[in-house]
C-alpha positions as CSV (number, residue, x, y, z in Angstrom):
1,M,-30.6,9.1,-0.2
2,T,-28.8,11.3,-2.8
3,D,-28.6,10.2,-6.5
4,K,-24.9,11.0,-6.6
5,V,-22.6,8.2,-5.8
6,R,-21.0,8.6,-2.3
7,V,-18.6,6.1,-0.9
8,R,-16.3,6.0,2.1
9,F,-13.1,4.5,3.3
10,A,-13.2,4.0,7.1
11,P,-10.0,2.6,8.5
12,S,-9.4,2.0,12.2
13,P,-6.2,3.7,13.4
14,T,-5.0,0.7,15.4
15,G,-2.0,0.1,13.1
16,H,-0.4,1.3,9.9
17,L,-2.2,1.3,6.5
18,H,-1.7,-2.2,5.0
19,I,-2.3,-3.8,1.7
20,G,-5.9,-5.0,2.3
21,G,-6.9,-1.6,3.5
22,V,-5.3,0.1,0.6
23,R,-7.2,-2.1,-1.9
24,T,-10.5,-1.3,-0.1
25,A,-9.6,2.4,-0.3
26,L,-8.6,2.2,-3.9
27,F,-11.8,0.4,-5.1
28,N,-13.9,3.0,-3.3
29,W,-11.8,5.8,-4.8
30,L,-12.0,4.3,-8.3
31,Y,-15.8,3.8,-8.0
32,A,-16.2,7.4,-6.9
33,R,-14.0,8.8,-9.6
34,H,-15.5,6.7,-12.4
35,N,-19.0,7.8,-11.4
36,N,-18.1,11.5,-10.7
37,G,-19.1,10.8,-7.1
38,A,-17.7,11.7,-3.7
39,F,-15.0,9.8,-1.8
40,V,-15.2,10.3,2.0
41,L,-12.4,9.5,4.5
42,R,-13.6,8.6,7.9
43,I,-11.4,7.5,10.8
44,E,-13.1,4.9,13.0
45,D,-11.3,5.6,16.3
46,T,-13.9,4.6,18.9
47,D,-11.4,1.9,20.1
48,K,-9.7,4.4,22.4
49,D,-7.3,1.8,23.9
50,R,-5.8,0.9,20.5
51,S,-6.3,4.0,18.4
52,T,-3.5,6.6,18.3
53,D,-2.9,9.9,16.6
54,E,0.3,8.5,15.2
55,Y,-1.6,5.8,13.3
56,I,-4.1,8.4,12.1
57,E,-1.3,10.5,10.7
58,A,0.3,7.4,9.1
59,I,-3.0,6.5,7.4
60,I,-3.4,10.1,6.1
61,E,0.2,10.3,4.9
62,G,-0.1,6.9,3.2
63,M,-3.3,8.0,1.4
64,K,-1.6,11.2,0.2
65,W,1.5,9.3,-1.0
66,L,-0.7,6.9,-3.0
67,G,-2.6,9.8,-4.5
68,L,-6.0,8.6,-3.1
69,D,-7.4,12.1,-2.5
70,W,-10.6,12.5,-0.6
71,D,-13.5,14.9,-1.2
72,E,-14.7,15.1,2.4
73,G,-13.0,14.4,5.8
74,P,-11.1,13.1,7.5
75,F,-13.9,12.7,10.0
76,R,-13.1,11.2,13.4
77,Q,-15.8,9.2,15.2
78,T,-14.6,10.3,18.6
79,E,-15.7,13.8,17.6
80,R,-19.3,12.7,16.8
81,F,-20.5,11.1,20.0
82,D,-23.3,13.6,20.4
83,I,-24.7,12.4,17.1
84,Y,-24.6,8.8,18.0
85,N,-26.2,9.4,21.4
86,K,-29.1,11.1,19.8
87,Y,-29.8,8.1,17.6
88,I,-29.4,5.7,20.6
89,D,-31.9,7.8,22.6
90,K,-34.3,7.7,19.7
91,L,-34.1,4.0,19.3
92,L,-34.7,3.6,23.1
93,E,-37.7,6.0,23.0
94,E,-39.2,4.0,20.0
95,G,-38.7,0.7,21.8
96,K,-36.2,-0.5,19.1
97,A,-33.5,-0.7,21.7
98,Y,-33.4,-1.6,25.4
99,Y,-31.2,-1.5,28.4
100,C,-29.5,-4.8,29.3
101,Y,-28.3,-5.3,32.9
102,C,-26.9,-8.8,32.6
103,S,-23.4,-9.2,34.1
104,P,-20.5,-10.8,32.2
105,E,-20.9,-13.9,34.4
106,E,-24.6,-14.2,33.4
107,L,-23.8,-13.8,29.7
108,E,-21.1,-16.4,29.9
109,A,-23.4,-18.8,31.6
110,G,-26.0,-18.2,28.9
111,R,-23.4,-19.0,26.2
112,K,-22.4,-22.2,27.9
113,E,-26.1,-23.3,28.2
114,A,-26.7,-22.5,24.5
115,M,-23.7,-24.6,23.5
116,K,-25.0,-27.5,25.6
117,Q,-28.4,-27.3,23.9
118,G,-26.9,-26.7,20.4
119,R,-28.5,-23.3,20.1
120,A,-27.1,-20.2,18.4
121,L,-24.6,-18.4,20.6
122,K,-26.7,-15.3,21.0
123,Y,-28.1,-13.2,23.8
124,S,-31.1,-14.9,25.6
125,G,-33.2,-11.8,25.6
126,K,-33.6,-11.8,29.4
127,C,-33.7,-7.9,29.6
128,R,-35.8,-7.4,26.5
129,D,-39.1,-6.7,28.3
130,L,-38.3,-5.8,31.9
131,D,-41.0,-4.0,33.8
132,A,-40.5,-1.0,36.1
133,V,-40.1,-3.1,39.2
134,Q,-37.4,-5.3,37.5
135,V,-35.6,-2.2,36.3
136,E,-35.7,-0.6,39.8
137,A,-34.0,-3.8,41.2
138,T,-31.0,-3.1,38.9
139,H,-30.4,0.5,40.0
140,D,-26.8,-0.3,41.1
141,K,-25.8,-1.8,37.7
142,K,-24.4,0.0,34.7
143,P,-26.4,-1.2,31.7
144,V,-25.4,-1.6,28.1
145,V,-27.9,-0.7,25.3
146,R,-29.0,-3.5,23.0
147,F,-30.7,-3.3,19.6
148,R,-34.0,-5.2,19.4
149,M,-33.3,-7.5,16.4
150,P,-36.3,-9.1,14.6
151,S,-36.4,-12.8,15.4
152,E,-38.5,-13.9,12.5
153,G,-38.1,-13.8,8.7
154,Q,-35.0,-13.3,6.7
155,T,-32.6,-10.5,5.8
156,V,-31.5,-10.6,2.2
157,V,-28.2,-8.9,1.1
158,N,-28.2,-8.2,-2.6
159,D,-24.5,-7.9,-2.9
160,L,-23.0,-6.3,-6.0
161,I,-20.2,-8.8,-6.1
162,K,-21.5,-11.9,-4.3
163,G,-25.1,-11.8,-5.5
164,E,-28.0,-12.6,-3.1
165,V,-26.9,-13.7,0.4
166,V,-29.7,-14.7,2.8
167,F,-29.5,-14.6,6.6
168,D,-32.1,-16.1,8.9
169,N,-33.1,-13.4,11.4
170,A,-33.4,-16.1,14.1
171,Q,-29.6,-16.3,14.1
172,L,-29.1,-12.6,14.5
173,D,-28.1,-11.4,18.0
174,D,-29.5,-8.4,19.9
175,L,-26.3,-6.6,19.4
176,I,-24.9,-4.1,21.9
177,I,-25.0,-0.6,20.5
178,M,-23.7,1.2,23.6
179,R,-21.3,-0.1,26.1
180,S,-21.7,0.3,29.9
181,D,-19.1,3.1,29.8
182,K,-21.5,5.1,27.5
183,T,-19.4,4.6,24.4
184,P,-21.2,3.5,21.2
185,T,-20.1,0.4,19.4
186,Y,-18.9,-0.2,15.8
187,N,-22.1,-1.5,14.3
188,L,-24.1,1.5,15.5
189,V,-21.6,4.2,14.6
190,V,-20.9,2.9,11.2
191,V,-24.6,2.9,10.3
192,V,-25.2,6.4,11.8
193,D,-22.2,7.7,9.9
194,D,-23.3,6.2,6.6
195,A,-26.8,7.7,7.1
196,D,-25.5,11.1,8.3
197,M,-23.0,11.3,5.4
198,N,-25.4,10.0,2.7
199,I,-23.3,7.0,1.7
200,T,-24.9,5.3,-1.3
201,H,-22.4,2.4,-1.7
202,V,-20.5,0.4,0.9
203,I,-17.5,-1.3,-0.7
204,R,-15.5,-3.3,1.9
205,G,-13.8,-6.6,2.6
206,D,-16.0,-9.7,2.8
207,D,-14.9,-10.2,6.4
208,H,-17.6,-7.7,7.2
209,L,-20.4,-9.6,5.4
210,N,-21.7,-11.2,8.6
211,N,-22.1,-7.7,10.0
212,T,-24.2,-6.6,7.1
213,P,-27.6,-8.1,8.0
214,K,-27.3,-6.5,11.5
215,Q,-26.5,-3.2,10.0
216,M,-29.3,-3.4,7.5
217,Q,-31.7,-3.8,10.4
218,L,-30.2,-0.7,12.0
219,Y,-30.5,1.3,8.8
220,A,-34.2,0.4,8.7
221,A,-34.7,1.2,12.4
222,I,-33.2,4.7,12.1
223,G,-35.2,5.3,8.9
224,Y,-32.4,5.4,6.4
225,E,-32.5,3.7,3.0
226,V,-30.0,0.8,3.0
227,P,-27.0,1.5,0.8
228,K,-25.8,-0.9,-1.9
229,F,-23.2,-3.3,-0.6
230,A,-20.2,-4.8,-2.4
231,H,-18.0,-7.2,-0.4
232,L,-14.5,-7.7,-1.8
233,P,-13.1,-11.2,-1.7
234,M,-10.2,-11.8,0.7
235,I,-6.5,-11.4,-0.4
236,L,-4.6,-14.6,0.2
237,G,-0.8,-15.3,0.2
238,P,0.8,-17.5,-2.4
239,D,0.2,-20.5,-0.1
240,R,-3.6,-19.7,-0.3
241,K,-3.6,-18.8,3.4
242,R,-4.7,-15.5,4.9
243,L,-2.4,-12.7,3.9
244,S,0.2,-11.8,6.5
245,K,3.6,-10.1,6.8
246,R,5.4,-13.3,5.8
247,H,3.7,-13.0,2.3
248,G,4.8,-9.4,1.9
249,A,1.7,-7.8,3.4
250,M,3.5,-4.9,4.9
251,S,2.4,-1.4,5.5
252,V,2.3,1.3,2.8
253,D,5.2,3.0,4.7
254,A,7.3,-0.1,4.2
255,Y,6.7,-0.2,0.5
256,K,7.5,3.5,0.2
257,D,10.8,2.9,2.2
258,M,11.7,0.0,-0.1
259,G,11.5,2.2,-3.1
260,Y,8.2,1.2,-4.7
261,L,6.4,3.8,-6.8
262,P,2.8,4.7,-5.7
263,D,1.4,4.2,-9.2
264,A,2.9,0.7,-9.4
265,L,1.3,-0.3,-6.1
266,I,-2.0,1.2,-7.1
267,N,-1.9,-0.6,-10.5
268,Y,-1.0,-3.9,-8.8
269,L,-3.7,-3.7,-6.1
270,A,-6.3,-2.7,-8.7
271,R,-5.6,-5.9,-10.6
272,L,-5.8,-7.9,-7.3
273,G,-9.4,-9.0,-7.7
274,W,-10.4,-6.8,-10.7
275,A,-9.7,-7.5,-14.3
276,Y,-10.1,-5.9,-17.7
277,G,-9.2,-8.6,-20.2
278,D,-5.6,-9.6,-20.1
279,Q,-4.2,-6.1,-19.6
280,E,-1.7,-5.7,-16.8
281,I,-0.5,-2.1,-16.9
282,F,-3.0,0.6,-16.3
283,P,-2.1,4.3,-16.0
284,R,-4.3,5.8,-13.3
285,Q,-6.5,7.7,-15.7
286,E,-7.2,4.5,-17.6
287,L,-8.0,2.7,-14.4
288,T,-10.5,5.3,-13.5
289,E,-12.2,5.1,-16.9
290,K,-12.4,1.3,-17.0
291,F,-13.1,0.4,-13.4
292,S,-16.4,-1.3,-12.6
293,I,-17.7,-3.4,-9.7
294,E,-19.1,-5.9,-12.3
295,N,-15.5,-6.9,-13.2
296,V,-14.5,-7.6,-9.6
297,G,-14.0,-11.3,-9.2
298,T,-15.9,-13.4,-6.7
299,S,-13.0,-15.6,-5.6
300,A,-10.1,-14.7,-3.3
301,A,-7.2,-12.9,-4.9
302,V,-3.6,-14.1,-4.4
303,F,-0.9,-11.7,-3.5
304,N,2.3,-12.2,-5.5
305,P,5.3,-10.1,-4.3
306,E,7.3,-11.1,-7.4
307,K,4.6,-9.8,-9.8
308,L,4.4,-6.5,-7.8
309,L,8.2,-6.2,-8.1
310,W,8.0,-6.8,-11.9
311,L,5.3,-4.2,-12.2
312,N,7.3,-1.7,-10.2
313,A,10.3,-2.3,-12.6
314,Q,8.0,-1.5,-15.5
315,Y,6.9,1.8,-13.9
316,I,10.5,2.8,-13.2
317,I,11.4,2.1,-16.9
318,N,8.5,4.2,-18.1
319,T,9.0,7.1,-15.7
320,P,11.0,10.0,-17.1
321,A,14.6,10.2,-15.7
322,G,13.9,13.7,-14.5
323,E,11.0,12.5,-12.3
324,L,13.1,9.6,-11.0
325,A,15.8,12.1,-10.1
326,E,13.4,13.9,-7.7
327,L,12.2,10.6,-6.2
328,V,15.8,9.3,-5.7
329,M,17.1,12.3,-3.9
330,P,15.8,11.3,-0.4
331,F,17.1,7.8,-0.9
332,L,20.6,9.1,-1.8
333,I,20.6,11.0,1.5
334,K,19.2,8.1,3.5
335,E,21.8,5.7,2.1
336,K,24.5,8.2,2.9
337,I,25.6,8.4,-0.8
338,V,25.3,12.2,-0.7
339,D,25.0,14.8,2.0
340,K,21.7,16.8,2.1
341,D,23.7,20.0,1.6
342,Q,25.6,18.6,-1.4
343,L,23.0,17.2,-3.7
344,P,24.1,16.3,-7.2
345,D,23.1,18.5,-10.2
346,K,19.6,17.3,-11.3
347,T,20.4,17.4,-15.0
348,W,23.5,15.2,-14.5
349,L,21.6,12.9,-12.1
350,S,18.9,12.4,-14.7
351,K,21.5,11.5,-17.3
352,A,23.0,8.9,-14.9
353,I,19.5,7.5,-14.0
354,A,18.7,7.1,-17.7
355,T,21.5,4.6,-18.0
356,L,20.4,2.6,-15.0
357,K,16.6,2.6,-14.8
358,E,16.1,-0.4,-17.0
359,R,18.2,-2.4,-14.6
360,S,16.4,-1.3,-11.4
361,K,13.3,-2.9,-9.9
362,T,13.0,-0.4,-7.0
363,L,14.2,3.1,-6.2
364,I,16.5,1.5,-3.6
365,E,18.2,-0.6,-6.3
366,L,18.4,2.5,-8.5
367,T,19.9,4.5,-5.7
368,N,22.6,1.9,-4.9
369,S,23.4,1.6,-8.6
370,L,24.2,5.3,-8.6
371,R,27.0,4.9,-6.1
372,Y,29.8,4.4,-8.6
373,Y,28.6,7.5,-10.6
374,I,28.5,9.7,-7.5
375,A,31.4,8.5,-5.4
376,E,34.9,10.0,-5.6
377,D,36.4,6.6,-5.5
378,V,35.2,3.0,-5.9
379,E,35.9,-0.2,-4.0
380,Y,36.8,-3.2,-6.2
381,N,35.0,-6.5,-6.1
382,E,37.9,-8.9,-5.3
383,K,37.1,-11.5,-7.9
384,A,36.6,-8.8,-10.6
385,K,39.9,-7.2,-9.6
386,A,41.8,-10.5,-9.7
387,R,40.4,-11.4,-13.1
388,F,40.6,-8.1,-15.0
389,L,43.1,-5.8,-13.2
390,N,46.3,-7.7,-14.0
391,H,49.4,-7.6,-16.1
392,K,47.4,-8.5,-19.2
393,S,45.2,-5.4,-19.0
394,L,47.9,-3.0,-17.8
395,P,49.3,-1.8,-21.1
396,L,45.7,-1.5,-22.5
397,L,44.7,0.7,-19.5
398,V,47.8,2.8,-19.8
399,E,47.3,3.4,-23.5
400,L,43.6,4.1,-23.1
401,K,44.2,6.6,-20.3
402,D,46.7,8.5,-22.4
403,S,44.3,8.6,-25.3
404,L,41.3,9.7,-23.2
405,G,43.5,12.5,-21.8
406,T,43.5,14.2,-25.2
407,V,39.7,13.9,-25.8
408,S,37.9,17.3,-25.6
409,D,34.4,16.0,-26.3
410,F,33.9,13.4,-23.6
411,S,30.7,11.9,-25.2
412,A,29.8,8.3,-26.0
413,P,30.3,8.5,-29.8
414,E,33.7,10.1,-29.4
415,L,34.7,7.7,-26.6
416,E,33.7,4.7,-28.8
417,Q,36.2,5.9,-31.4
418,V,39.0,6.0,-28.9
419,F,38.2,2.5,-27.8
420,K,38.0,1.3,-31.4
421,A,41.5,2.7,-32.1
422,V,43.0,0.8,-29.2
423,I,41.3,-2.5,-29.9
424,D,42.1,-2.3,-33.7
425,K,45.7,-1.6,-32.9
426,H,46.0,-4.7,-30.6
427,D,43.6,-6.8,-32.7
428,I,41.4,-7.7,-29.7
429,K,37.7,-7.8,-29.1
430,L,36.0,-4.9,-27.2
431,G,35.5,-7.0,-24.1
432,K,39.2,-7.4,-23.5
433,L,39.4,-3.7,-23.0
434,A,35.9,-2.8,-21.8
435,Q,35.8,-5.2,-18.8
436,P,39.0,-4.0,-17.2
437,V,37.8,-0.4,-17.7
438,R,34.4,-1.3,-16.3
439,V,36.1,-2.7,-13.1
440,A,38.3,0.4,-12.9
441,L,35.3,2.7,-13.1
442,T,32.6,0.8,-11.2
443,G,34.4,-1.7,-9.0
444,G,32.5,-4.6,-10.6
445,T,31.7,-6.4,-13.9
446,E,28.1,-5.3,-14.5
447,S,27.1,-1.8,-15.6
448,P,25.3,0.0,-18.5
449,G,27.2,0.4,-21.8
450,I,30.8,1.3,-21.1
451,F,30.7,4.4,-23.3
452,E,27.6,5.7,-21.4
453,V,29.4,5.0,-18.1
454,L,32.4,7.0,-19.1
455,E,30.4,9.9,-20.3
456,V,28.4,10.1,-17.1
457,V,31.4,9.6,-14.8
458,G,33.1,12.4,-16.7
459,K,36.7,12.9,-17.9
460,E,38.3,14.0,-14.7
461,R,37.0,11.1,-12.6
462,T,37.5,8.6,-15.4
463,L,41.2,9.5,-15.7
464,K,41.6,9.4,-11.9
465,R,40.0,5.9,-11.6
466,L,42.0,4.5,-14.5
467,E,45.2,5.8,-12.8
468,K,44.2,4.1,-9.6
469,A,43.6,0.8,-11.4
470,I,47.1,1.1,-13.1
471,Q,48.7,1.8,-9.7
472,T,46.8,-1.2,-8.2
473,I,48.2,-3.5,-10.8
474,N,51.7,-2.2,-10.5
475,K,51.5,-2.5,-6.7
476,A,50.4,-6.1,-7.0
477,R,53.4,-6.9,-9.4
478,S,56.0,-5.3,-7.2
């Protein structure tokens, strides 16, 4: 085995890339990067009935979006059958594996008998030592190949997270390593791949822990040094039950579509089972520098969608407005706020985003907040309209519109002076003028600072929206 750290992420393409899989990929990626090792991407697609090219593409695109780059691969197991068959033949030749001719009915009968007698539900070993005559009698049957598991002693897993875990070999089954249709099974191919790719550390979910002693016996049988294992605790929902979609355990694609930033998702998942003091926010470079298997917890992690949302908001706040402008563009098109052939000026869009990003938890929220900046017209919230666009605000809006029409420098400091002149003249507080103007410009009562809003909306559209508000009030009075 090589001295260089080599890890792998090996998803099955039977669905989209989900939160649990991403955390496994991330911990492998961080371990490789921290140790200047290699990160291998391997697609475990031997389940031909459920694996699809569409899911493979979705996994690869999800990894790219998250920035989890790989050094080798992606390898597909369906392209490596010749390699697996060589190992199976070798195990058969050396007597470490054997053909099993038992029918499904015989196997089911054996399981029922074992249950009656309180024995382990494992293969009886009926075909372990068939002689030539017995084999000849099965010529019309398609056999599977079973691995000859040791029946005495113990297999000890020295897990980097869980510590020493001991398995009694008498409980281990003679597992099938090749089906009757000549396709190899998971436990065989994963071991052969790890051996062939010189994997030094296997970091995976603890739902695989029961497979580990079987695989350790296979590593030994094919003459490969057993890699170090680290089994990550499960991720649970807030109700402490297995994580599911109802807890927010959606695919990476879904989080992307909802406007989460990849670095926020990476940061959150890194802290889901790993800790470095009380620190919550980790730039990716810092994550890489500080990550260690020793700081991975031994108990199940709890997925908290609200905390992920909070973290995403922090990343939006700390991302430069220019970068957010690039990220928001596809959402503006998707939400039909702009046409793809009429995109807003990036400098102007960055300025608008700078006023909104502290109020936005996702890119979708940020996108929808931009509507009143980009739209030619705005729709009024009926309650806001009734409260602020009325006979009391009418003279103030008329006076402000006339004053703004003479302003050449339509910047926040200059606009503040115009507002000050109006409120001083009428001896009113800023809110008495700012709220009607806010409704006129945005349609609602909540927005960034009113002077910032006017500056971003610009003189022409500001005057146009104030005129509409004035006409709306006059129409209601007539």
